[in-house]
C-alpha positions in Angstrom: 0.0 0.0 0.0 1.4 3.4 -1.0 1.7 5.9 1.9 -0.8 8.2 0.2 -3.5 5.6 0.5 -3.4 5.7 4.3 -6.0 7.9 6.0 -5.2 9.3 9.4 -7.0 6.6 11.4 -5.2 3.8 9.5 -1.9 5.5 10.3 -3.0 5.9 14.0 -3.9 2.2 14.1 -0.6 0.9 13.0 1.3 3.3 15.3 -0.8 2.1 18.2 -0.2 -1.5 17.3 3.6 -0.8 17.2 3.4 0.6 20.7 1.0 -1.8 22.4 1.5 -4.9 20.2 -1.9 -6.4 20.8 -5.2 -4.4 20.6 -8.9 -5.3 20.4 -11.5 -3.2 18.7 -12.7 -2.0 22.1 -9.2 -0.8 23.0 -8.7 0.9 19.6 -12.1 2.7 20.1 -11.0 3.8 23.5 -7.7 5.1 22.2 -8.9 6.8 19.0 -12.5 7.8 19.9 -13.7 6.6 16.5 -16.8 4.6 15.8 -16.7 0.8 15.7 -17.9 0.7 12.1 -15.2 3.1 10.9 -12.6 1.2 12.8 -13.7 -2.1 11.3 -13.6 -0.5 7.8 -10.0 0.7 8.3 -8.9 -2.5 10.0 -10.3 -4.5 7.0 -8.4 -2.3 4.5 -5.2 -2.6 6.5 -5.6 -6.4 6.6 -6.2 -6.7 2.8 -3.9 -4.2 1.0 -0.6 -5.4 -0.4 -0.7 -8.7 1.6 -1.8 -7.0 4.8 -0.2 -4.5 7.1 -1.9 -6.0 10.1 -3.4 -9.4 11.1 -5.9 -10.5 13.6 -6.2 -13.5 15.9 -9.5 -15.0 16.9 -10.2 -17.3 19.8 -13.3 -19.1 20.9 -13.8 -19.0 24.7 -16.4 -21.8 24.3 -18.4 -23.2 21.5 -21.0 -20.5 22.3 -18.8 -17.5 22.9 -16.3 -15.9 20.7 -14.0 -13.3 22.2 -13.0 -10.1 20.4 -10.4 -10.4 17.8 -6.9 -9.1 18.7 -5.0 -7.2 16.1 -1.3 -7.0 15.6 1.3 -5.8 13.1 2.7 -7.7 10.2 6.1 -7.1 8.6 4.5 -4.7 6.0 3.2 -2.6 8.9 6.7 -2.5 10.4 8.3 -1.5 7.1 5.7 1.3 6.6 6.4 2.7 10.0 10.2 2.5 9.5 9.9 4.3 6.2 7.3 7.0 7.1 7.3 7.4 10.9 10.9 8.1 12.0 9.7 9.2 15.4 8.8 5.6 16.4 11.9 4.1 18.0 10.3 0.8 19.3 8.1 -1.4 17.3 6.7 -4.4 19.1 6.0 -7.4 16.8 4.3 -10.7 17.7 6.4 -13.9 18.0 5.0 -17.1 16.5 1.9 -17.9 14.5 -0.6 -18.2 17.3 0.5 -15.6 19.9 -2.7 -15.5 22.0 -4.5 -18.7 23.1 -4.6 -19.8 26.7 -3.9 -16.4 28.1 -6.3 -14.4 26.0 -8.1 -12.6 28.9 -4.9 -12.1 30.8 -3.3 -10.6 27.7 -6.2 -8.3 26.9 -6.4 -7.1 30.5 -2.6 -6.6 30.6 -2.8 -4.4 27.6 -5.7 -2.4 29.2 -3.3 -1.9 32.2 -0.7 -0.5 29.9 -3.2 1.8 28.2 -4.6 3.1 31.5 -1.1 3.7 32.9 -0.1 5.6 29.8 -3.2 7.8 30.0 -2.6 8.5 33.7 1.1 9.4 33.3 0.4 11.6 30.2 -2.4 13.5 32.1 -0.1 14.1 35.1 3.1 15.0 33.3 4.9 11.8 34.3 7.5 10.6 31.9 7.6 6.8 31.2 11.2 5.9 30.4 10.6 2.2 30.0 7.7 -0.2 29.8 8.5 -3.9 29.4 5.7 -6.5 29.2 6.0 -10.3 29.4 4.8 -10.5 25.7 7.6 -8.0 24.6 10.4 -10.2 23.5 14.1 -9.9 22.7 16.3 -12.4 20.9 15.0 -15.1 18.6 13.7 -18.7 18.7 16.2 -19.8 16.1 19.1 -18.7 18.2 17.6 -20.1 21.3 17.9 -16.8 23.2 14.3 -15.6 23.1 13.4 -13.9 26.4 10.8 -11.6 27.8 11.9 -8.0 28.2 10.4 -8.0 31.7 12.5 -10.9 32.8 14.4 -10.2 36.1 17.3 -12.3 37.3 17.4 -13.8 40.8 20.6 -15.7 41.5 23.0 -17.2 39.0 22.8 -17.1 35.3 19.7 -19.3 34.9 17.5 -18.3 37.8 14.9 -15.6 36.9 11.3 -14.7 37.0 9.0 -12.7 34.7 6.6 -10.0 36.0 3.7 -9.3 33.8 5.2 -5.8 33.2 7.7 -3.4 34.5 7.0 0.3 34.5 9.9 2.7 34.9 9.4 6.5 35.2 11.9 9.3 35.8 11.3 8.9 39.6 10.5 5.2 40.3 10.2 1.5 39.3 7.0 -0.5 39.5 6.7 -4.3 39.0 3.2 -5.0 37.7 1.1 -8.2 38.0 -2.3 -8.9 36.4 -4.2 -11.7 38.2 -7.2 -13.2 36.4 -7.3 -16.5 38.2 -8.5 -17.6 41.6 -5.4 -19.4 42.8 -4.5 -17.4 45.9 -1.7 -19.8 46.8 0.0 -19.3 43.5 -0.3 -15.6 43.8 1.2 -15.5 47.2 4.1 -17.6 46.0 4.7 -15.2 43.2 4.6 -12.2 45.5 7.2 -14.1 47.6 9.4 -14.3 44.6 9.1 -10.5 44.2 10.1 -10.1 47.8 13.1 -12.3 47.2 14.2 -10.3 44.1 13.8 -7.0 46.0 16.0 -8.3 48.8 18.6 -9.3 46.3 18.3 -5.9 44.6 18.1 -7.4 41.1 15.1 -5.4 39.7 16.9 -2.1 40.8 20.2 -3.3 39.3 18.6 -4.3 35.9 16.8 -1.0 35.5 19.6 1.2 37.0 17.8 2.8 40.0 19.0 3.2 43.5 15.7 2.6 45.3 13.5 -0.4 45.8 10.7 -1.0 43.3 7.0 -1.2 44.3 4.9 -4.2 43.4 1.5 -3.3 42.0 -0.9 -6.2 41.6 -4.3 -6.0 39.8 -7.0 -8.6 40.5 -9.9 -9.4 38.2 -11.7 -11.0 41.1 -12.2 -8.7 44.2 -12.6 -11.7 46.5 -9.2 -13.1 45.6 -7.6 -9.7 46.1 -9.1 -9.5 49.6 -8.1 -13.1 50.4 -4.4 -12.4 49.4 -4.4 -9.2 51.5 -5.7 -11.0 54.6 -3.1 -13.8 54.2 -0.3 -11.3 53.9 -1.6 -9.5 57.0 -1.5 -12.9 58.9 2.0 -13.7 57.7 4.3 -12.7 60.6 7.4 -13.4 58.5 6.8 -10.4 56.3 8.9 -7.4 57.4 6.9 -4.2 57.7 9.3 -2.4 55.4 8.8 -5.1 52.8 5.0 -5.1 53.2 5.0 -1.4 52.4 6.3 -2.1 48.9 3.2 -4.2 47.9 0.0 -2.6 46.7 -3.3 -4.2 45.5 -6.2 -3.1 43.3 -9.1 -4.7 41.6 -9.4 -4.4 37.8 -12.6 -2.4 38.3 -10.8 0.0 40.5 -8.0 0.8 38.1 -10.5 1.3 35.2 -12.5 3.7 37.5 -9.5 5.7 38.8 -6.0 4.3 38.5 -4.6 7.2 40.4 -6.1 6.1 43.7 -6.8 2.4 43.0 -3.8 0.7 44.7 -3.6 0.2 48.5 -1.2 -1.7 50.7 -2.4 -4.2 53.4 -2.9 -1.3 55.8 -5.1 0.7 53.4 -2.4 3.2 52.4 -2.5 4.4 48.8 0.2 4.9 46.3 0.3 7.1 43.2 2.6 6.6 40.2 5.2 9.4 40.2 
């Protein structure tokens, strides 16, 4: 497709896919403010012209329910951006032929978290210097060195863990988790891994900051969030200084007001700075 055939919305779509990597129609509507019908028209044109600049992935939740398609860039889309949008320094591309299957809702909700954080930081003059998600990859499968950009080492060369995302601003570091399941034991174990990493100082070392990061967890299920908080309160092994680094919010809360959503086990709030 020649560049003159792109309208402004089509250009916006491929720029947004370069930034967020995966987007549903609902997310594109939120970001662009355009009607669903106009979005679908432009998505269709981008999918068809010159072999396609974008592609979509469809998943059936059950035989009765089909979830929203997720859209992503193809190589033609990357080439267009590199040729015509020099301001774009990072272009995220999907890895593999079926990038979203079992973690569909987790992936979509994680992208929503990224979008909402971007909006909040932009509205409050906060500079995001880095945002690494678990689906942002570096390396290659052929070379055997494919890794998530949010991967954080623990001890040794082969010991690591992967937060759902890492947000770095000019003033702080935030390790993000999106919990869509109801396995509170697994969640507590993962939060324990965060505590271990913070004690080792590896997140701060990787991202070059001198202070400890905060761990911000988002829960799709309010009851699981409350259960995790109560279990952390009852754990006498958690040092108070460590407990103050962990904050919790429901998915509904962050969609309502992400600036006041997260609270620690004592009800204290935190704001991204």
